[in-house]
C-alpha positions in Angstrom: 0.1 0.0 0.2 1.3 3.3 -0.9 0.1 7.2 0.2 -1.6 9.0 -2.5 -1.0 12.3 -0.7 -4.0 12.4 0.7 -3.8 10.5 3.5 -5.6 7.6 2.4 -3.8 4.5 1.5 -4.1 3.0 -2.3 -3.1 -0.4 -3.1 0.1 -0.9 -4.9 -1.4 -3.0 -7.6 -5.3 -2.5 -8.6 -7.9 -5.2 -7.4 -9.3 -4.7 -10.5 -8.1 -3.7 -14.3 -11.2 -2.6 -15.9 -9.4 -2.6 -19.6 -8.2 -6.4 -18.5 -12.3 -7.0 -17.0 -14.1 -8.9 -19.7 -17.6 -7.4 -18.7 -16.2 -4.2 -18.3 -14.9 -4.2 -22.2 -18.0 -6.2 -23.6 -20.0 -3.1 -21.7 -18.1 -0.3 -24.0 -17.8 -2.1 -27.1 -22.2 -2.5 -26.8 -22.1 1.4 -26.0 -19.5 1.7 -28.9 -21.6 0.2 -31.1 -24.8 1.4 -30.1 -24.1 5.1 -29.7 -23.9 6.2 -33.7 -27.2 3.9 -34.3 -28.8 5.6 -31.4 -28.2 9.3 -32.8 -29.3 8.0 -36.2 -32.9 6.9 -34.6 -32.9 9.6 -32.5 -31.9 12.1 -35.2 -34.0 10.7 -38.4 -36.9 9.3 -36.7 -37.3 10.7 -33.0 -37.0 7.6 -31.6 -34.6 6.0 -28.6 -32.9 2.6 -28.5 -35.5 1.0 -25.9 -38.3 2.1 -28.5 -35.9 0.7 -31.6 -36.2 -2.8 -29.5 -39.5 -2.9 -28.7 -40.4 -1.9 -32.4 -37.9 -4.4 -33.8 -39.4 -7.1 -31.4 -43.0 -6.5 -32.7 -41.9 -6.6 -36.4 -39.9 -9.6 -35.3 -42.6 -11.4 -33.8 -46.2 -10.0 -34.6 -48.8 -9.3 -32.0 -47.2 -9.6 -28.4 -48.3 -8.4 -24.5 -45.7 -6.3 -22.8 -44.3 -9.2 -20.7 -43.9 -11.0 -23.7 -41.8 -8.0 -25.4 -39.8 -7.7 -21.7 -38.6 -11.7 -22.1 -37.7 -11.2 -25.6 -35.7 -8.3 -25.7 -34.4 -8.6 -22.2 -36.4 -5.5 -21.1 -37.3 -4.3 -17.9 -41.1 -3.7 -17.7 -41.0 0.2 -17.0 -38.5 0.4 -19.9 -40.9 -1.3 -22.3 -44.1 0.6 -21.1 -42.5 3.9 -21.3 -41.4 2.2 -25.0 -44.6 1.6 -25.7 -46.2 5.0 -24.9 -43.9 6.9 -27.1 -44.8 4.2 -29.7 -48.7 4.7 -29.2 -48.3 8.2 -28.9 -46.8 8.5 -32.4 -49.3 5.9 -34.4 -46.4 3.1 -34.5 -48.2 0.7 -32.2 -51.8 -0.2 -31.1 -52.9 -2.2 -28.0 -55.9 -4.5 -28.4 -57.5 -5.3 -24.5 -56.8 -9.1 -23.7 -60.8 -10.3 -23.5 -59.3 -13.3 -21.4 -57.3 -11.2 -18.8 -58.6 -7.0 -18.9 -55.3 -6.2 -17.0 -53.5 -7.1 -20.1 -53.2 -5.9 -24.2 -51.7 -7.3 -27.1 -49.6 -5.1 -28.8 -49.1 -4.9 -32.8 -47.3 -2.4 -35.1 -49.6 -0.4 -37.4 -49.1 0.3 -41.0 -47.0 3.3 -40.1 -45.1 1.0 -37.5 -44.5 -1.2 -39.8 -42.9 1.1 -41.9 -40.9 2.4 -39.4 -39.6 -1.2 -38.7 -38.6 -1.5 -42.4 -36.8 1.9 -42.3 -35.2 1.0 -38.9 -34.5 -2.4 -40.6 -32.7 -1.5 -43.1 -30.5 0.8 -41.3 -29.5 -2.2 -38.9 -28.5 -4.7 -41.3 -26.0 -2.1 -43.2 -24.8 -1.2 -39.8 -24.1 -4.7 -38.7 -22.7 -5.6 -42.0 -20.3 -3.1 -41.8 -19.5 -3.7 -38.3 -19.1 -7.5 -39.3 -16.4 -6.2 -42.3 -13.9 -5.9 -39.8 -13.6 -9.8 -39.1 -13.0 -12.9 -41.7 -15.5 -15.2 -42.2 -13.7 -17.3 -40.1 -13.5 -14.9 -37.4 -17.0 -13.7 -37.9 -18.0 -17.6 -37.1 -15.8 -18.1 -34.0 -17.0 -15.0 -32.6 -20.7 -16.4 -32.9 -19.3 -19.2 -31.5 -17.9 -17.4 -28.5 -21.1 -15.1 -28.5 -23.3 -18.2 -27.9 -21.0 -19.8 -25.2 -20.9 -16.6 -23.6 -24.4 -15.6 -23.2 -25.6 -19.5 -22.1 -22.4 -19.1 -19.6 -23.4 -15.8 -18.2 -27.4 -17.2 -18.2 -26.1 -20.1 -15.9 -24.2 -17.5 -13.6 -27.1 -15.2 -13.3 -29.2 -18.2 -12.2 -26.9 -19.0 -9.7 -26.1 -15.8 -8.3 -30.1 -15.5 -8.0 -30.0 -18.9 -6.2 -27.0 -17.2 -3.6 -28.7 -14.1 -3.4 -31.6 -15.7 -2.2 -30.4 -18.1 0.2 -28.1 -15.1 1.9 -31.3 -13.1 2.3 -33.1 -15.5 3.7 -29.8 -16.9 6.1 -29.0 -13.2 6.7 -25.6 -14.1 5.5 -25.9 -11.5 2.4 -22.3 -10.1 2.7 -20.4 -13.6 3.2 -22.4 -15.2 0.2 -21.9 -12.4 -2.0 -18.1 -12.1 -1.1 -17.9 -16.0 -1.5 -20.2 -15.7 -4.8 -17.8 -13.0 -6.4 -14.4 -15.0 -5.4 -15.7 -18.5 -7.4 -17.4 -17.0 -9.9 -15.3 -13.9 -11.3 
């Protein structure tokens, strides 16, 4: 440990180096990739990424409930609700009450929503192709396999952490269990 000149101790070697930490690097990559698309969608169409994701899910899957959209897009229900409100106000989606469960509505794209989906999809496909042009065919194939493996494994870890978190809350050993989970997993 060393003194940083302000009377506090600082480790000579950090415990975590962000530039070597995979979750951080994946987040930086996602933000770097997302930013130009986000700006494009906002400037040209007046929507943000949450609206784009909801629109894309509906364009791909057709009529869904908000709960379905949350599951498919992996978005929080509040974010989906806000996105649907924006899209509804602009005439891109329509809601139909579920007659068997009045608390729920089916959401689908309007004609205007389908037109926007087509336009946004063209942009997204072009951007994705240009991004992937940095990789050879062999690298793309390997990257897809690695992404799939990381996504599957991260889902397993998430389940494990939820189980650890629940058991630690019920036993009152939250900090110790969280520390052990972090030590064993990360």
